N, C-alpha and C positions, 0 to 999 in steps of 0.2 A: 504493500500500500504506500509506503513512504519511500519509493525508489527515487532518490533525489538526484537524478541526472540533471546537472545544471545546464539549462539552455544558455548558450552564449549570451551574455548580458547586453551585447550590442545588437542582438537580433531584433528586427523590427516586426516580427510576426505578432499578430494580435493574440492575446491570451484568452482563455475561456472566460466567459462572462461570469462574474461572481454574483451570488444571490443578493438581492436587495435587503437592506437592513430591515428587520421587523422588530419593532420595540413595542411591547405591550405590557404595561405594568398596572397593577391594581393596588390600591392602598390596603395595607394589612389591617385587620381588625384586632382590637384589643383582646387579650386572653381572659376568658371568664374563670373565676375561681371555682374549683371543683367543690363538690359537696363535702368531701373529706376535709378540705382546707377550711371551709366555713365552720364545720363542726368543731375542728380543732381550735379555732380562734375563740369559739364560744365556750368550750368546755375546759380548756386548759388555762388556769390562772386568770380568768376574766371575770370572776364573781367579785363584785365590789365588797369591801369590808372584810375580806378573808385573805390571809397571807398565802399566796400561791393558789387560791381557789379551793373550792370544796373538795375534800379528799375522795368522797364517793364519786363525785363527777369525774375527778382525775382518773380513778380506777376504771370508770366506763370508757374514758378516752383511751387508756392504755389497752383495754380489751379490743378497741377498734384499731389499734396500731399506733396510738399516740404515745405520749410520755407516760412512764409508770407513776406509781403513787409517790415515789420519792423524787420525781422530776427527771429520772433517768430513762433512757430508752428501754423498752421491754426486753427481757432476756429470753433466749430460746427461740425456736422457730415459730413463725406466725405469718399469716397472709399480709403482704404489703399492698395496700390499696393505692399507693402512689404509682405514677407511670413508670413502668419498667423499661429496660432497653428495648425489648421486643415491641412494647407499646409504641415507643417513639419511632422505631423502624417502620412499623405498619402505618402509623400516622404520616410519617414522612413519605412513604411510598404512595399512599393514597393522594397526598397533596401533589406529589410529582405527576401522577397520572392525570389528575384534574387539570394541572397547568398544561400538560401536553395536549389533552383533548380540547381545551378551550383556547389554545394558542397563546397562553399567558406566559411567554418566555422570550428571551432575547437571543438574537444572532447578530454578529457583526457584519460588516460589509463584505467579508470574504466567505461568509457562511458558517463561521465558527460558533458552535453551540456549547458554551462552557458548562452549563448545567448537565446536558446530556453526556458530555465527555467525562465530567467528574463522577457522576452517579452511575453511569451505565458502561461506557466504553472502557474506562480505566478498570472498572470492576471485572470486565470480561478478560482483559489482558493481564490482570494482576496474578491469577493463578499460574499462567504460563511464565511470567516474569519471576515470581517468588518461589514456586514449588517445582517447576519443570526445569528451567534454566538456572535457577538459584543465583540470580545475578548479584554480583558484588560491585558496589559503587565506590569509587575513590575520587577524591578531589572535587566533590560537588560544590564546595565553597569557592572554587575558582570561577563559578558563574556569578556575576554581580547580583547583589540583592535587589537592585533597582536599575532602571535604565536598560537600553538596548544592548544586546550582545549577539555575536554570530558564532554559533558552535559548529565547527568543521570536523567531520568524522570520516573514518574509513568505511567502506561499504563492501559487504560480502554476504554469502550465505545462499545463493541461488534464488531464494525468495527474500524480499526485503523486510524480514522480521527485525533486523538490527535497528532500523529507524524507530519502530514501534517500541522496542525495549528501551531505547534511549529516551523516548518520550515519557515512559512510565518512570524511569530512573529520576528524571528531573522533577516530575510531578510529585512523586512520593518521598523524595529525599531532600529537596532543597529547603533550607530553613526558612526562606522567605516565601515559600509556596509558589515558585515561578512555574510557568507553563511554557512548554517548548512548541513552537510553531514550525513545522517541517516544510521545506520546499520539495515538491515532488515533480516527477516527470510527466510529460503529456499523456502517456499511456494510462496513468492512474485516473485521469479525468475523462476518459472515454469508455471505461469499463462500467457496465451497469452495476448498481448497488455500491460498488467500491467507490465510485465517484462521489456519491452522496455521503457515504460514511467518512471519506477523507475530508470533505469540506466541513462536516460536523465536528471532526476531531481537530480542526485548526490547520490542516494542510492547505497549501496553496501552490499555484504554478510557479516553477522556478524561473522567474524572469526579474529583470532589474526593477521594474516599477513596483511589483508586489513586495519584493524583498526590502526595498528602501522604505516604503510606506510603513511596513511592520517595524523596522528597526527605529525609524524616527518616532514612532509611537511608544517606544520603550519596550518592545517585545523581545523575548529570547527566540532567535530564529536558528533552526538547524538545517545544515546543508551537507550533502555527501558528494563532493565534486567528482569522484570516480564514475558515478552514474552506472550505466549498464556494464561498462568495462570492468567495474569492480564486482558487482553483484553476480555477474555471469562469467567470471573467469574460471578456468579449470582448477581442480583441486591441487594440481601440482604447483600452482602459483599462489597458494594460500599465504596470506599475510605479507604479500609483496604488493605494495601500493602501485596502482596504475596511474596513468597520467591524470593530472588535476585540471585538465582543460586549459583555458587561456587566462586564468586568474580572475575571472569575472567576480567571484565572491570577494576577492580582496578589494577591487575597485568599489564594490557596494559598501563594504565596511568603511573604507576611506571616506566616501561621500557622506555616510551617516555619522562618522566619527565615533564608532563603537568598537570595543575590543573584540579580537578574534580569540576564541577559546578552542584549542585543539582537543580532540576527543579520540581515544583509542579503544576499540572494542575487540576483545579476544573471546573466542568461543563460537562465534557465528559462522566461521569458515567451515566447521565440521558438521553442521546440522543437516546439510544435504551435499555430501561430497560429489561434486560434478565431475564425472569421468568422460563425458562425451556431450556433443551438441548436435542435435538433428537440425541442421541449418535449413534444409529444404522444407521440412515441416514447419519450422519457425516462420519462414517467409509466407507460407500458405496461410498461417494463422495470424500473421501480422505482428508477431512477437520478435523482440530483438534476439532471442535465442530460445531453444527448446532443450531443457536439461535432460541428460541421462545420468542417473545415479545408480549405486548398487541395488537400490530398492525400487526405483521408478524408471520406466513404467511397468516393470516386471511384476510387482505385487499389486498393481492396480491402485485403488484408493489408499491402501495401507502404505504404499510407497510415498505418499504425501505427508506422512507423519515424520516430523523432524526428530533427529537423534537428540537425546537428553544431555547435551553437553553443559559443562560448567562455564558460565560467562563472567567476565570482568569488564566493567566500563570505567575508564579513568579519564577525568577531565583535567587537562594540563593547565599550566600557567598561562594566563591571558596575555595576548600580544596587543598592546595599546596602539591605536591609530589616531587618537585625537590630537597628537602633537604634529601631525603633518598638515601642510597648507591645503586649501581646497583644490588647487590644481594638481595635487599629487596623484589623484585618481586617473589622470591622463598620462602619467609617466610610465611607459611600458617596462623600463628597467626596474623601477621601484616595485611594480606589481609582480614582476618575475621573482625578485629577491624575497618579497614577503610570502609569495606562494610557495617558494622553495623552502623557506624557513618553517612554515606551517607543516608542509609535507614531511620534512625531515624530523620534526618534533614528534609527529604522529608515528612515523616509522620506527624511530628510536624507542618510543614507549612500547610499541607492539613487541619488539624484540625483548625488551626488559620484562614485560609481563609473561611472555612465552617461557623465558628462563625460570621465572618464579613459580609458575603453576606446576602442580604435582602431576596431573594427568588431564586428558581431554574431558573426562567425565566426573572428576572429583576435585 
């Protein structure tokens, strides 16, 4: 879904139309006091002229789950009439469904639905992230707590699950609760269902206009410059970075004046070991490649199940760009040097993480 092949940023092709912003808000109503709260206020310590209230009344309150005769909470098991965690979850779920059915929710100009992402999409991805790939995150504090930042990562795995896992890593681990907005390739936005889900999750087309607008708004934007060359490379070239394009992501960061945060992902290369590429079939289907792995297509649908590798995602030291003049984005030599610096930092970290890991699966 998040196959972030960066379209050359000087390309004048028109991008996909983004959904129009739909903003529908309703004023929240005040919370009514429950019957248990009203009874507790009447029965516990509220009788005038008596210190702490009538003892018999207090005992009745204790029997209903209130304070005991000595003013302390009741001991031993007993029914809790207050809202439990499940009560809150059910109430929250019903409120969520009501908002979805009535259209009382917000999306931004790119189609990003933050509520749906937080409550549904992240919940669907989290078991894969935490229990299947057991992702370990390092250096999350290198992503700024506020303001725009461009996260640049390696790309691999035959299917672009690495972008989604990186999105969950930022969402669940950043102390400031940042959200990662991924730049994706054209193919993502022409596939049925995938197109709509990608927009809802905050992904947008990898072009200069969208990237700059997001960065200037203070968003954390993720890009994988290797594109299809990285995600579709053979298993024999695993963890060897492919060409990073013409440095379009660097010029975008320079124009927006935001730091570049290199990101290295280990573990994704082995989920679908690509041992072959059916190029003729790929052309017929309109895909950039058609992978052949030890399990696919030989095992049918079972061959699409990724191997349960152990992942590590490390965010490196940010590379500042705000010290350069505005015209620096037009300097090809500077863009080349910065692109090479980012690429080398990611590659060096990949080698370091590979040396440190115990095995592919543990």
